[in-house]
N, C-alpha and C positions, 0 to 999 in steps of 0.2 A: 504494500500500500504506500502510495506517495503522499507525503504531507507537505502542504504549502503553508509556510508561516507568513505572517503579515509582512515581515521584513523582506522575504524572498519575493513576494508578490509586488511590493513597492519597488524593489530593485528591478524586476522584470518590466514593470510599467515605465520606470525611469529610463531604462536602456532602450525600450521601444520608442519613447518620445524623442530621445536624443538621436537615435539612428534615423528617425524619419523627420527630423527637424526641418531639413531643407524642403521637404514636400509640404509640410505644414506652413512654412513661411511663404512658399510659392503660392499656395492656395489662398493664403491671407492677402498677399499683395495683388493677386489676380482678382479676387472677389471684392476687395475694398472699393475700387472705382465703380464697379457695377452696382454695389449697394448704395454708394453715395449718389449716383445718377438716379437710381430708383427713388430714393428718399426725397431728392430735390424735385423731381417731376411730380411725385405724390403731394408734396407740400404746395407746389404751384397749383395743382388741380384743386386741392382743398380750398385755397384762397379764392380761386375763381368761382368755385361753387358757392362759397359764403357770400361773395360779392353779388353773384347772380340772384341769390335768394333775397339779399338785403334790398337790392334795387328793383327786383321783380322784372328782370330783363334777361335776354340771352346775351351772354358774354362771348365774344369771338376775338381771338388774339391773332395778330400777325407779328411774330417776333423774329428779329434778325440778330443773331448772336454768333459769337466766335466760340466754337467747341474745341476741346483738346482731347486727343487720344493719348492715353498714357499706358505704359507697360511697366509693371513692378514699381508704380509710383513715379516713373520718369516720363515726362511729356515727350511724345514721339513726334506728333504732327498736330497742326491746328488747321481747322477748316471753318469756313463761314457757312452757317446753317440758317436757312430761312424756311419757316414752316410752309408747307405746300399751299400755294394759292388756290389750288383746286379744292382743298379741304375747307378753306374759308368760303369759297363760293357755294360749296355743298351745304355748309352750316347755315349760310344765309337763306338758301332755298328751302331747307328743312325747317326753318323757324316758322311757327304759325303766324298768319298775317296780323293778328292783333297783339303780338308780343313785340315789345321794343327791343332793338338791338344796340348793344354797346360794343363798338369796335375799338379794340386797344391795339395801337400800332407802336412798336418799339424798334427803332433803328439807331443804335449807337453810332456815333461818329468815330472816325479814325481807323476804321477797319478797311484795309485795302488789300 
């Protein structure tokens, strides 16, 4: 019969973590930007929903922003992102006729 003591179990767990530390760090650095982007987009949507309810209107945004692609936390490239104008037109068409529309346009200067 094999007995596993608490100390042996802790040592095995520690050696497992140390031997796989590079995988754990890689996953952490890979997932962090994805999670940050998701939380930022989620926060933006929540603000727009609250504003829409408060004003009693349909909020449509056209945002022109500079996005960064990062790998392991290091910025690799930047690109200019503009929300699809077809989505804006579709949202306008899908809005009921008696609902007011608030169009928010954001185009920061200096991006070339």
